N, C-alpha and C positions, 0 to 999 in steps of 0.2 A: 830341397823340397821334401815334405813328408811323404813317405811311401804310401801308395794306394793300398788300402786293405781289401782283400778279396775274401768272399765267403764261399766255402767249398763243402760239398756233401761229404760226410764222414767216410763213407765207403770208398770214395776216391782218395781221400787223405790217407787212409790206412794202406791202400794199395801203393800209393806214392812212397810212403815210408818204407815198406818192405822192399820195393824195387830199388830204393836208394841205399839199402843196407841197414836201415834203422830197425832194431827189434822193438817190440812193444808188448807189454803184458800188463794186466790189471788183476788185483787179488782182492778177495773179500774176507773179512773177519770182523773184529771189533772196529775196523775202519776200512775205508776204501781209498785206493790211490792208484795212480797211473805212473809208471816209470819208463823213461826212454833210455835207450843205450845208444851212444854215438859220440862223436867228437864234441858236439855242442849239447848243452843242457837246455832242452826245450820243453815246453809244457803246453797243455791245452785244457780247456774246460768245456764239457759237452753238457747241454741241457736237454733233459728227456721230457718230451711232451708229445702231443699228437701230430706234430709236424716233423719232417725230416730233420735229423740232427745236423746243425750247422756249426762250423768252427771258423774263427777268424784267423787269417794268415797275413802277416805284414812282412813284405820283402822276403818271402820264403822262410820266415821264421815264425814260430808260434809265440803267442803272447797270452798271458803274462809270463814272466820269467820263472815264477815259482810253480811247482807242480800243484795242480788243483784236483778237486774231486772229479771223478768220471763215473757216470752212470752208463751201464751197458749200451754199447753202440747199436746193438740189434734190437728190434722190437721185442716186447715182452713174450710174444709167442714164438720167438726164435732165440732161446737162451744159448749162450756160448758153452761149448763143452769145457768141463773142468773136473775138479775132484774135491770132495769133502774129506777132511782128516780129523779124527777125534782121538784123544788120548784117554786111556782107561785107568781106573783106580780100583783097589779092593773096596775101599770106602772113601768118603770125602776126606782129603788130607792125608791119605795113606799111600803106600807105594804100590807100584805095579810095573810090569814090563810089556804091557799090551797097548796096541793102537788099533784103530779101525779106519778103513777108507771106503769111499763110495763114489761112483761116477754120477749117480743121479739123486743121492740123498735118501733113497728108498732101499736099495739092495746093498748090503754092507758085507765087508770081508775083514777078518781080523788078521793082524800081523804082530810082530814082537819088536821090542826095543832091545838095544844091546845090554841094558842093565836095569835092575830094579831101582826105581827112583820115584820120588814124589814129583812127577812132571807137572809143572804149574802153568805153562803158557806155550803156545805154538803160533807161528805166523808163516807167511809165504813171501818170498822175494828172490830176485836174482836166480830164477829157475830152480828154487829148492825150498823145501819146508825146513824150518828151524824150530826146535823145541828146547826149552830151558827147564831146569829143575831146582827145587829148593835144597837139593844137596850140593848145589854149586856147579853142576855140569851142564853140558849142552850136547845136542845131537842134531844131525841134518839128514835129509833124504831128498833125492831128486824126483821121486815118484810117490812118496808117502807110504811106501811098502817096505823098502829096505833102508834101515837106519844105521848110521855110523856115528861113533862118538866124535865130538869136535875137540879141537885143541884149545882148552880153556872153556869159559873165561876165567873162573877161579873156583877151586873146591871149598873155599872158606866162606863164600857168600851164598845166601839163600835167594837165588834168582826167582823173581815172582812174575815178571811180565816182559814180553819181548815184542817188538814191532819192526817193520821195515819201511824206510823212506830215504830219499836222497842218496840212493846207491849204498846204503849201509843198514845193518841190523843194530839195534840198540836194546840192551837188556838192563833192567833195573832190579835191585834187590828188594827183599820184603820190607826191611827196616829203613830204607831210604838213605843208606850211607854211600852206595856206589852205583855207578853205571858202567857198562862195558860195551865196546864197539867191535864190529866186524864188518869188513867189506865183502866177505864171501860166505859168511855163516859157518866157516870151518875154522879159521884162525882168528882168535879174539885178542884184542889189545889189553894192556894192563888196565886195571880198574880205574875209573875216573872218580875222584872224590866229589861225590854229589852233595853231601851234607844236607840231604833233604829231610833228615830226622829233625833238623832245626825248623823246618817249614811246616811239616804236617805230622800225621801219625804214622801208621805202618800199612802194610798191604798195598804197596804202590801199584798203579796201573799206568801204562803208557800207550799212546796211539800217535798216529801221524796224520796231519791234514793241513791244508792251506799253507804248505811250505814250512810247517813247524812240527817239532816233536813236543808233545804235551804229557806231563806227568801229573796225576791227581792223587791225593791222599788226605784224609781228614778234611780240614777246611782250607787247604792250601793247594797251590799248583805251581809248576815250574815249566818254563818254555825254553826251547832251544832251536836254533835254525841249523845247527850242525851236529847235535848230539853230544857235544863236548862242553860248550859254554852254556850255562843255565842261569836263568833269571827267575827269581821267585815272584809269584803272583798272590796278592792278598785277596781273599774272598770273604768279606765280613758277612756274618749271619748265614753262611752256608757251611754245613758241617758234614763230615763223614762221607765224602765222595768215594764211589767205588768204581763200577764198570763205566767205560767211556768209549765213544766212537765218534767218527766224523762223517757227516753227510749233509746234503742240502745246504752247503755253505755254512755249517755251524758244527761246533762240538756239542755233544750231549752227554752228560754224566748223571748217573743214578745216585741218589742220596740214600745211603743204607739206613734201614730201620725208620724210614720216614715216608710220608706220602708226597714226596717232592722230587723234582728233577731240576738240574741246573743246565743252562745252555749259554753258549757264547759264540759270537762270530769270529773272534780273533784269539780266544784263549786268555785274554787279559781282563775284559769286562764281562761279568757274569750276572745272570738273572735267574730267579727261581720260578718254577711253575708247579702246578698241582697234579699229582697222580690220583687215580680213583681208588687206590688202596695203599697200604703201608708195605714197604718192601721188607725183606729179611736180610740175613747176612750175605747170602750168595745172590748176586744180581748179574745180569748181562743185558747189554743193549747192542743192537746192530741197525744198519740202514741198508735198504734195498728196495727196488721197485717203487721208489718214491715214498717209502714209508720207514719210520722208526718203529722197532719192536723191542719191548722190554719184557724179560721174564725174571721172576723172583719167587722162589718156593713153588707153589702150585697156581700162581697167578700170572697174568700177562696183560699188557696194555699196548695199544697201537696209536700212532700219530703220523699225520702227513707232514707236519712241520716241526716236530720236536717240542711244541709248546702246548697244544691242545691234545689231551690224551683220552682215549676211551678204553675201558676194560674189555678184555676178550675172555669170554667164559667157555669157549669151545675147545681150548687146549686141555688135553686129558689132565684131570685134577688129582689123580692118584699118585702122580710123580712129583718130585721136587726138581724143578728145572734150573740148571746151573749155567748153561751156556746156549746161545743162539747165534746163528749167522745166516746170511742170504747168499745164494748162488744158484746158477743153473735154472733160474726161473722159480725158485721156491725158498721159503724159510725152513730151516731145520733146527729143532731144539733137542738138546741132550741133557741128561741129569741122572738121578738115581733110579731110573726106570728105562724102558726101551725108548728110543728116539721117536719123534713125531715130526711130520712135515706139513707144510701148507703152501699153496701157490699164492694166496692173498693175505695171509696173516690172520685170517678169520676162521676159515674152515680147516680143521686139522685131522690128520689120519695118523694113527699110531703104527709104528714099525716093530716087527718081531723078528729081527735077523741077527741079533748079537747075543753072545753068551753072558757077558757081564752086564750088570745093571748100573754101573757107575762109569759115566763118560764125561770128561771135562778136563782140559779145555778143548777148543774146537776152532776150525778155520776152514775156509773155502778159497780155492784159487781157480782162475781161468788161465789157460795156456794158449 
């Protein structure tokens, strides 16, 4: 007989998991995901609306089997505590050994990295932050303050992007030749022959969502359910994909130097939609509070579904914005000026608490 499905309020579910020894954490950056630790790999999907969040449990197991997007369990006026972490540069593309962290996205504190590097990407998972550099190195931190060099992945590769999903970190290099894996962010496996250079251009970006790792570059993409075996995806008439995130049951990728955005529910079938302005070389997209937000140069756009976009003219225009993320009840943008934050993506306030004017990349986590 098919087990009876029960619907239980999220607050009770969370309490049940902690009492039974299951840890739970969700992190925010260019993608959102929820990871469970325990003997079984279980997952859930929470829908955020005006009603109490409900989740389906079948025979004491969560469904579906793959990890799905989670939108903060608490109401918007009760954000979960967490931490923003931004990496600094002397100039865009140049080296630095500084990072910054903030508990609220408003008050920032600076710290240092163990070496001068062109730090290119940072993510959060397994109770730690992990950053990779185009010099081929990686570093990790449990608090975003004290950073330690990692073992690998390889000093010969220019690591460009890193993300966390399915209990592992996956990094990809700038030119699309290799990927590297780590289950703890400290020890990295031998490089995987990605051969993505055959599929797309360079400046690869990776994110995780809907049980899949997705790499985009140029007019190509590649999918993997384990970070090891990759399948190329053809995207005719879609060119120069750059920043990517997952939210609202879809991947959203910004098309560089165009007034277009690409979106896909599964990472395989893609469609284009129109932005109210043309993007530049540096773009960033994130999802939070039921909205997608894109920044590029001194422009920004907001969407509730990743398809229909409206330009936001209230983000301070004197700066070039390179990265944006959502957490703690607010969007925060960084770039070649002081950061800015917004609780709704529309009304922005500039922050003046950092010595450097170049901050990128960027991530938020909740613990």
